[in-house]
LOSEZA-126659 format. One record per atom (N, C-alpha, C): residue number from 1; residue in one letter; x, y, z. Coordinates in pm, 1 decimal. Atoms other than C-alpha are relative to their C-alpha. Layout:
BEGIN
{roza NUM, A, {X, Y, Z}}
...
//
This chain:
BEGIN
{roza 1, M, {-144.4, 12.3, -1.4}}
{roza 1, M, {-1705.7, -305.2, -3530.9}}
{roza 1, M, {60.5, 139.6, 8.1}}
{roza 2, T, {-59.1, -131.7, -22.0}}
{roza 2, T, {-1486.9, -19.0, -3415.1}}
{roza 2, T, {117.2, 29.6, -92.5}}
{roza 3, G, {-115.2, -21.0, 85.6}}
{roza 3, G, {-1206.1, -65.8, -3666.2}}
{roza 3, G, {131.2, -30.9, 69.3}}
{roza 4, R, {-121.7, 36.9, -73.7}}
{roza 4, R, {-958.4, -156.7, -3391.4}}
{roza 4, R, {23.4, -148.7, -16.9}}
{roza 5, S, {-31.2, 142.7, 9.4}}
{roza 5, S, {-782.3, -484.9, -3448.9}}
{roza 5, S, {84.4, -39.2, 121.7}}
{roza 6, R, {-76.2, 51.5, -114.0}}
{roza 6, R, {-639.9, -700.6, -3173.1}}
{roza 6, R, {76.0, -122.9, -44.8}}
{roza 7, A, {-84.5, 112.3, 37.7}}
{roza 7, A, {-355.0, -947.6, -3206.9}}
{roza 7, A, {-26.6, -122.6, 86.4}}
{roza 8, F, {27.0, 111.8, -89.6}}
{roza 8, F, {-482.4, -1168.1, -2923.1}}
{roza 8, F, {-141.6, 12.4, 53.4}}
{roza 9, D, {138.7, 3.5, -42.7}}
{roza 9, D, {-814.4, -1267.3, -2774.8}}
{roza 9, D, {-11.9, 16.0, 152.0}}
{roza 10, V, {15.9, -33.8, -140.8}}
{roza 10, V, {-815.7, -1097.1, -2432.6}}
{roza 10, V, {-98.2, 115.7, 6.5}}
{roza 11, P, {96.8, -109.9, -8.9}}
{roza 11, P, {-1111.1, -880.6, -2331.6}}
{roza 11, P, {68.4, 133.1, 30.6}}
{roza 12, L, {-60.6, -131.2, -20.7}}
{roza 12, L, {-1022.4, -510.9, -2348.8}}
{roza 12, L, {-31.1, 54.3, 139.2}}
{roza 13, G, {35.7, -48.0, -132.3}}
{roza 13, G, {-1196.7, -450.6, -2015.5}}
{roza 13, G, {65.7, -75.8, 113.2}}
{roza 14, R, {-67.6, 82.6, -100.6}}
{roza 14, R, {-965.5, -691.0, -1831.7}}
{roza 14, R, {70.6, 87.8, 103.3}}
{roza 15, L, {-66.5, -73.2, -107.0}}
{roza 15, L, {-843.1, -563.5, -1493.5}}
{roza 15, L, {143.2, -49.7, 14.7}}
{roza 16, L, {-140.1, 37.3, -4.7}}
{roza 16, L, {-464.9, -558.6, -1460.7}}
{roza 16, L, {65.1, 20.5, 136.7}}
{roza 17, S, {-58.0, -24.8, -131.6}}
{roza 17, S, {-389.1, -416.9, -1116.6}}
{roza 17, S, {-94.0, 90.5, 78.7}}
{roza 18, V, {75.6, -92.2, -84.3}}
{roza 18, V, {-525.0, -212.8, -828.2}}
{roza 18, V, {101.1, 81.5, 79.4}}
{roza 19, A, {-87.3, -87.4, -78.0}}
{roza 19, A, {-365.8, 81.7, -647.4}}
{roza 19, A, {-87.9, 76.3, 98.6}}
{roza 20, P, {86.1, -65.9, -98.6}}
{roza 20, P, {-554.0, 170.5, -329.3}}
{roza 20, P, {49.0, 140.0, 32.3}}
{roza 21, G, {-30.2, -136.7, -39.5}}
{roza 21, G, {-569.5, 537.4, -239.7}}
{roza 21, G, {-28.2, 18.3, 147.8}}
{roza 22, M, {14.4, -19.6, -143.6}}
{roza 22, M, {-517.1, 633.9, 123.0}}
{roza 22, M, {40.4, 142.2, 36.1}}
{roza 23, A, {-32.1, -133.5, -48.2}}
{roza 23, A, {-491.5, 952.9, 322.0}}
{roza 23, A, {128.2, -1.6, 81.6}}
{roza 24, S, {-119.4, -18.9, -82.2}}
{roza 24, S, {-174.4, 1082.9, 483.6}}
{roza 24, S, {-1.3, 141.7, 53.9}}
{roza 25, A, {-8.2, -132.7, -60.3}}
{roza 25, A, {-159.1, 1370.5, 728.2}}
{roza 25, A, {138.6, 60.7, -21.3}}
{roza 26, D, {-138.2, -44.6, 14.2}}
{roza 26, D, {219.0, 1391.9, 667.3}}
{roza 26, D, {70.0, -92.3, -99.7}}
{roza 27, L, {-58.2, 85.6, 104.1}}
{roza 27, L, {359.7, 1258.8, 338.2}}
{roza 27, L, {145.1, -37.3, 28.1}}
{roza 28, A, {-139.0, 32.6, -31.2}}
{roza 28, A, {721.4, 1278.1, 456.4}}
{roza 28, A, {6.3, -114.0, 101.1}}
{roza 29, R, {5.1, 107.5, -100.3}}
{roza 29, R, {637.0, 1062.1, 758.7}}
{roza 29, R, {-44.1, -130.4, -64.7}}
{roza 30, T, {48.9, 118.9, 70.8}}
{roza 30, T, {443.4, 819.1, 536.5}}
{roza 30, T, {110.4, -59.5, -87.0}}
{roza 31, A, {-108.3, 46.9, 87.4}}
{roza 31, A, {731.5, 797.2, 287.0}}
{roza 31, A, {110.6, -67.0, 81.1}}
{roza 32, E, {-105.3, 57.7, -84.2}}
{roza 32, E, {984.5, 731.5, 563.5}}
{roza 32, E, {-45.1, -134.0, 56.8}}
{roza 33, H, {53.5, 123.1, -57.3}}
{roza 33, H, {761.8, 466.8, 721.4}}
{roza 33, H, {1.0, -113.3, -103.3}}
{roza 34, Y, {8.1, 105.2, 101.3}}
{roza 34, Y, {701.2, 274.4, 398.5}}
{roza 34, Y, {137.4, -36.0, -57.9}}
{roza 35, S, {-135.3, 36.7, 43.4}}
{roza 35, S, {1068.9, 294.1, 299.4}}
{roza 35, S, {59.7, -102.1, 96.8}}
{roza 36, R, {-46.1, 100.6, -96.3}}
{roza 36, R, {1142.1, 99.5, 622.2}}
{roza 36, R, {-64.4, -135.9, -26.5}}
{roza 37, L, {67.4, 125.1, 35.4}}
{roza 37, L, {897.4, -163.3, 489.9}}
{roza 37, L, {47.4, -53.8, -135.5}}
{roza 38, G, {-55.2, 47.6, 126.3}}
{roza 38, G, {1097.0, -198.7, 166.5}}
{roza 38, G, {-69.5, 53.7, -123.3}}
{roza 39, F, {68.4, -60.5, 113.5}}
{roza 39, F, {877.4, 18.6, -57.1}}
{roza 39, F, {85.1, 112.0, -58.4}}
{roza 40, A, {-65.2, -111.4, 69.1}}
{roza 40, A, {1023.5, 257.5, -316.5}}
{roza 40, A, {-100.7, 113.5, -13.8}}
{roza 41, L, {85.4, -118.5, 0.4}}
{roza 41, L, {885.0, 612.6, -329.2}}
{roza 41, L, {7.6, 74.5, -132.5}}
{roza 42, T, {5.6, -96.0, 109.8}}
{roza 42, T, {772.4, 829.4, -621.3}}
{roza 42, T, {-103.9, 104.7, 37.5}}
{roza 43, F, {96.6, -107.7, -19.4}}
{roza 43, F, {585.0, 1157.8, -622.9}}
{roza 43, F, {-22.2, 63.9, -136.5}}
{roza 44, P, {15.2, -33.2, 141.3}}
{roza 44, P, {447.5, 1204.8, -973.5}}
{roza 44, P, {-47.2, 142.0, -31.2}}
{roza 45, D, {58.6, -129.5, 33.6}}
{roza 45, D, {291.1, 1547.7, -940.0}}
{roza 45, D, {94.1, 119.0, 21.1}}
{roza 46, R, {-92.8, -108.9, -26.7}}
{roza 46, R, {596.1, 1755.6, -834.0}}
{roza 46, R, {144.3, -50.4, -8.7}}
{roza 47, A, {-141.8, 35.3, 7.2}}
{roza 47, A, {975.5, 1763.3, -841.1}}
{roza 47, A, {54.2, -52.5, 132.2}}
{roza 48, S, {-47.7, 47.9, -129.8}}
{roza 48, S, {1009.3, 1693.4, -469.1}}
{roza 48, S, {-119.1, -37.0, 87.9}}
{roza 49, L, {105.3, 42.3, -91.6}}
{roza 49, L, {810.4, 1529.2, -192.4}}
{roza 49, L, {-54.3, 118.2, 79.8}}
{roza 50, A, {43.1, -115.3, -79.3}}
{roza 50, A, {799.0, 1857.2, 2.4}}
{roza 50, A, {-108.3, 81.4, -71.5}}
{roza 51, D, {97.7, -76.9, 78.8}}
{roza 51, D, {596.7, 2017.1, -281.4}}
{roza 51, D, {-117.2, -84.5, -48.4}}
{roza 52, S, {96.6, 92.6, 57.5}}
{roza 52, S, {386.8, 1711.5, -361.2}}
{roza 52, S, {-124.9, -15.1, 86.5}}
{roza 53, D, {124.4, 35.0, -69.2}}
{roza 53, D, {27.0, 1633.6, -270.6}}
{roza 53, D, {-31.1, -147.8, -15.9}}
{roza 54, L, {20.7, 141.5, 26.8}}
{roza 54, L, {63.9, 1270.0, -382.4}}
{roza 54, L, {132.6, -73.5, 12.8}}
{roza 55, A, {-117.6, 87.5, -8.1}}
{roza 55, A, {310.2, 996.2, -294.5}}
{roza 55, A, {-44.4, -140.7, -35.9}}
{roza 56, I, {26.8, 139.1, 35.1}}
{roza 56, I, {319.7, 647.5, -442.8}}
{roza 56, I, {115.0, -82.5, 53.6}}
{roza 57, V, {-101.6, 94.4, -46.2}}
{roza 57, V, {500.8, 366.5, -268.1}}
{roza 57, V, {-25.6, -131.0, -72.4}}
{roza 58, A, {13.9, 121.9, 79.5}}
{roza 58, A, {569.6, 46.2, -460.3}}
{roza 58, A, {98.9, -105.2, 47.6}}
{roza 59, R, {-83.9, 114.0, -34.8}}
{roza 59, R, {704.6, -297.1, -381.9}}
{roza 59, R, {-57.8, -123.3, -67.5}}
{roza 60, D, {40.6, 127.2, 60.4}}
{roza 60, D, {690.6, -623.3, -578.0}}
{roza 60, D, {-124.2, 13.1, -88.7}}
{roza 61, G, {113.3, -19.8, 89.4}}
{roza 61, G, {441.2, -479.7, -828.2}}
{roza 61, G, {-125.3, 53.8, 67.8}}
{roza 62, I, {113.6, -55.5, -74.7}}
{roza 62, I, {208.7, -347.6, -554.9}}
{roza 62, I, {24.0, 148.8, 19.5}}
{roza 63, E, {-8.7, -143.8, -24.0}}
{roza 63, E, {141.6, 26.8, -541.4}}
{roza 63, E, {-105.4, 41.7, 101.0}}
{roza 64, L, {92.9, -66.1, -91.1}}
{roza 64, L, {-17.4, 223.4, -259.0}}
{roza 64, L, {12.8, 149.3, -26.0}}
{roza 65, H, {0.3, -142.3, 31.1}}
{roza 65, H, {-117.0, 581.5, -338.3}}
{roza 65, H, {-47.0, 77.1, 123.1}}
{roza 66, F, {33.3, -81.0, -116.3}}
{roza 66, F, {-122.2, 843.0, -62.0}}
{roza 66, F, {-22.4, 144.2, -42.7}}
{roza 67, A, {29.8, -140.2, 26.5}}
{roza 67, A, {-281.0, 1187.4, -84.0}}
{roza 67, A, {20.7, 79.9, 128.3}}
{roza 68, R, {-18.4, -89.8, -115.0}}
{roza 68, R, {-173.1, 1471.0, 146.0}}
{roza 68, R, {-138.8, 47.1, 44.7}}
{roza 69, T, {130.7, -33.1, -55.5}}
{roza 69, T, {-476.3, 1521.7, 370.7}}
{roza 69, T, {21.0, 52.1, 142.2}}
{roza 70, P, {-33.8, -52.1, -132.2}}
{roza 70, P, {-386.8, 1755.1, 661.0}}
{roza 70, P, {-111.5, -14.3, 104.3}}
{roza 71, Q, {111.8, 10.3, -93.7}}
{roza 71, Q, {-734.0, 1734.9, 818.6}}
{roza 71, Q, {-41.6, -144.3, 27.8}}
{roza 72, Y, {31.1, 141.6, -12.7}}
{roza 72, Y, {-730.1, 1354.3, 810.8}}
{roza 72, Y, {-15.1, -41.9, 145.8}}
{roza 73, D, {25.9, 52.5, -134.8}}
{roza 73, D, {-876.6, 1186.4, 1121.0}}
{roza 73, D, {6.7, -151.9, -6.1}}
{roza 74, P, {-15.5, 145.1, 12.2}}
{roza 74, P, {-740.2, 828.7, 1141.2}}
{roza 74, P, {-96.5, -80.1, 86.8}}
{roza 75, D, {97.0, 72.0, -83.4}}
{roza 75, D, {-989.6, 737.4, 1413.3}}
{roza 75, D, {-134.5, -16.2, -70.0}}
{roza 76, R, {129.2, 6.6, 69.5}}
{roza 76, R, {-1278.4, 796.2, 1171.7}}
{roza 76, R, {7.7, -60.1, -139.0}}
{roza 77, T, {-2.9, 35.2, 142.3}}
{roza 77, T, {-1153.1, 710.0, 824.2}}
{roza 77, T, {118.1, -85.8, -42.5}}
{roza 78, A, {-115.0, 82.8, 37.6}}
{roza 78, A, {-858.6, 467.9, 834.1}}
{roza 78, A, {-41.3, -106.7, -101.4}}
{roza 79, T, {22.7, 95.3, 108.2}}
{roza 79, T, {-826.5, 223.3, 544.5}}
{roza 79, T, {55.7, -136.7, 37.3}}
{roza 80, R, {-48.3, 138.4, -15.1}}
{roza 80, R, {-788.2, -157.0, 549.1}}
{roza 80, R, {30.2, -53.4, -139.0}}
{roza 81, I, {-44.1, 54.2, 127.7}}
{roza 81, I, {-590.2, -312.1, 263.9}}
{roza 81, I, {45.9, -143.5, 22.9}}
{roza 82, Y, {-42.2, 139.7, -6.2}}
{roza 82, Y, {-556.7, -688.6, 215.0}}
{roza 82, Y, {97.1, -26.2, -114.8}}
{roza 83, L, {-101.8, 33.9, 97.8}}
{roza 83, L, {-240.1, -802.7, 35.9}}
{roza 83, L, {25.4, -149.8, 5.5}}
{roza 84, R, {-39.5, 140.9, 4.6}}
{roza 84, R, {-170.1, -1157.7, -77.3}}
{roza 84, R, {151.8, -4.6, -10.7}}
{roza 85, V, {-146.0, 10.1, -2.3}}
{roza 85, V, {189.0, -1250.5, 2.0}}
{roza 85, V, {40.2, -146.7, 1.2}}
{roza 86, E, {-48.6, 138.5, -2.0}}
{roza 86, E, {403.1, -1563.1, -27.5}}
{roza 86, E, {6.7, -55.7, 141.3}}
{roza 87, D, {-24.6, 50.3, -135.2}}
{roza 87, D, {485.0, -1589.1, 342.8}}
{roza 87, D, {-23.1, 113.2, 99.8}}
{roza 88, A, {34.8, -105.9, -95.1}}
{roza 88, A, {313.5, -1370.8, 604.8}}
{roza 88, A, {98.2, 6.0, 116.1}}
{roza 89, D, {-96.0, 2.2, -110.7}}
{roza 89, D, {555.6, -1482.2, 876.4}}
{roza 89, D, {131.0, 67.5, -39.5}}
{roza 90, A, {-124.8, -59.8, 48.1}}
{roza 90, A, {861.6, -1386.1, 669.1}}
{roza 90, A, {-16.9, 150.2, -20.1}}
{roza 91, L, {24.3, -142.8, 20.6}}
{roza 91, L, {707.2, -1050.7, 572.9}}
{roza 91, L, {-10.9, 72.2, 133.4}}
{roza 92, S, {11.0, -59.5, -132.8}}
{roza 92, S, {618.8, -978.9, 935.6}}
{roza 92, S, {138.0, 18.3, 62.7}}
{roza 93, A, {-136.0, -9.6, -53.5}}
{roza 93, A, {978.1, -1051.9, 1040.3}}
{roza 93, A, {77.7, 111.3, -69.5}}
{roza 94, E, {-66.4, -106.2, 75.7}}
{roza 94, E, {1101.7, -820.3, 764.7}}
{roza 94, E, {-46.9, 137.2, 47.3}}
{roza 95, F, {53.7, -126.7, -50.5}}
{roza 95, F, {869.6, -538.9, 880.6}}
{roza 95, F, {57.3, 30.7, 138.4}}
{roza 96, D, {-55.8, -19.3, -133.9}}
{roza 96, D, {988.5, -589.9, 1239.8}}
{roza 96, D, {147.0, 40.8, -7.5}}
{roza 97, A, {-141.7, -31.6, 15.0}}
{roza 97, A, {1354.4, -582.6, 1129.7}}
{roza 97, A, {20.8, 143.1, -48.7}}
{roza 98, G, {-6.1, -138.0, 47.7}}
{roza 98, G, {1285.3, -249.3, 957.0}}
{roza 98, G, {-42.3, 100.6, 104.7}}
{roza 99, G, {40.0, -88.6, -108.7}}
{roza 99, G, {1164.0, -108.6, 1287.8}}
{roza 99, G, {-142.2, 50.2, -9.4}}
{roza 100, A, {136.1, -49.1, 20.3}}
{roza 100, A, {804.4, -71.8, 1173.5}}
{roza 100, A, {-99.4, -61.0, 97.9}}
{roza 101, G, {88.8, 62.5, -97.0}}
{roza 101, G, {645.6, -314.0, 1421.4}}
{roza 101, G, {-129.7, -50.8, -60.8}}
{roza 102, Q, {126.6, 58.3, 43.1}}
{roza 102, Q, {312.7, -492.7, 1399.0}}
{roza 102, Q, {-109.2, 35.7, 100.0}}
{roza 103, R, {112.7, -21.3, -89.9}}
{roza 103, R, {-31.2, -441.3, 1543.4}}
{roza 103, R, {-19.9, -122.2, 89.3}}
{roza 104, R, {10.6, 124.5, -76.1}}
{roza 104, R, {-37.7, -806.1, 1651.8}}
{roza 104, R, {86.8, -104.9, -66.8}}
{roza 105, E, {-77.8, 110.0, 55.7}}
{roza 105, E, {147.7, -1131.9, 1597.7}}
{roza 105, E, {-72.4, -59.8, -120.8}}
{roza 106, V, {58.7, 72.3, 113.4}}
{roza 106, V, {92.5, -1323.1, 1272.5}}
{roza 106, V, {-84.9, -113.0, 56.9}}
{roza 107, R, {89.6, 104.8, -50.3}}
{roza 107, R, {-198.0, -1564.1, 1316.9}}
{roza 107, R, {-61.2, -76.2, -115.6}}
{roza 108, S, {76.7, 78.2, 96.8}}
{roza 108, S, {-383.8, -1837.4, 1136.3}}
{roza 108, S, {-144.3, 46.1, 6.0}}
{roza 109, T, {139.3, -44.3, 5.7}}
{roza 109, T, {-729.9, -1737.6, 1020.2}}
{roza 109, T, {-92.5, -120.2, -13.4}}
{roza 110, G, {99.5, 104.9, 16.3}}
{roza 110, G, {-1050.2, -1940.1, 1005.4}}
{roza 110, G, {-21.4, -41.2, -144.0}}
{roza 111, H, {16.3, 34.5, 141.8}}
{roza 111, H, {-1030.0, -1942.8, 624.6}}
{roza 111, H, {129.1, -51.0, -61.8}}
{roza 112, G, {-115.8, 72.1, 50.4}}
{roza 112, G, {-696.2, -2121.2, 596.5}}
{roza 112, G, {118.1, 83.6, -44.5}}
{roza 113, T, {-114.9, -82.5, 36.1}}
{roza 113, T, {-451.0, -1833.2, 564.6}}
{roza 113, T, {74.5, 42.7, 126.1}}
{roza 114, R, {-75.3, -64.8, -107.5}}
{roza 114, R, {-180.8, -1671.9, 778.0}}
{roza 114, R, {-13.1, 149.2, -24.0}}
{roza 115, E, {28.4, -142.2, 16.1}}
{roza 115, E, {-240.0, -1303.7, 843.6}}
{roza 115, E, {83.9, 82.6, 96.2}}
{roza 116, L, {-66.8, -98.2, -83.7}}
{roza 116, L, {-25.9, -1019.2, 968.8}}
{roza 116, L, {-87.5, 124.7, 2.9}}
{roza 117, A, {73.5, -126.0, -9.5}}
{roza 117, A, {-165.0, -683.7, 1077.0}}
{roza 117, A, {100.1, 110.5, 30.0}}
{roza 118, H, {-93.4, -111.6, -15.4}}
{roza 118, H, {44.2, -370.5, 1027.3}}
{roza 118, H, {-75.2, 131.7, -17.7}}
{roza 119, A, {62.1, -132.1, 9.5}}
{roza 119, A, {-82.4, -18.4, 1098.5}}
{roza 119, A, {109.7, 103.5, -23.7}}
{roza 120, D, {-96.5, -106.1, 26.2}}
{roza 120, D, {102.4, 279.8, 949.6}}
{roza 120, D, {-28.4, 117.2, 93.7}}
{roza 121, P, {18.9, -112.0, -91.2}}
{roza 121, P, {134.0, 617.5, 1127.7}}
{roza 121, P, {-136.5, 69.8, -11.5}}
{roza 122, D, {133.7, -56.4, 16.1}}
{roza 122, D, {-205.8, 727.0, 987.4}}
{roza 122, D, {-108.8, -102.2, 28.6}}
{roza 123, N, {92.5, 107.9, -39.0}}
{roza 123, N, {-368.2, 405.1, 1114.4}}
{roza 123, N, {-59.6, -74.4, -118.3}}
{roza 124, N, {39.3, 83.2, 113.0}}
{roza 124, N, {-406.1, 260.1, 763.5}}
{roza 124, N, {51.0, -140.3, 30.3}}
{roza 125, L, {-32.2, 135.2, -40.0}}
{roza 125, L, {-407.8, -114.6, 815.4}}
{roza 125, L, {30.8, -86.7, -120.8}}
{roza 126, L, {-37.6, 97.6, 101.6}}
{roza 126, L, {-220.6, -361.5, 593.7}}
{roza 126, L, {-19.1, -136.5, 61.7}}
{roza 127, L, {24.5, 136.9, -46.5}}
{roza 127, L, {-344.4, -718.9, 638.9}}
{roza 127, L, {47.2, -96.7, -106.7}}
//
């Protein structure tokens, strides 16, 4: 026994969220792009984005973390992130209305879901 008491019976090792880390060759461009997708921006390591090496974009409880990586090669190391959403068609329309565009039209998958595909300026793919 460690001496710690708990008021409820939930395992202490329970996972609560995930925040994928991705590369960005240009954090200002990344921040502008994700703001068009409805994400809010923070940069926890500095007072301004211009001085920061990290940007966090958040929307609806989802966070994506971006690290300034000037030598980043999107053709070799792009990231794929799968997000569960209420309505892929509605989200796709929202992204289009923000001027962000899509890689392809929303489609039905073989496993019973609807899927959009959005690539950011660094070729990170949101599915």
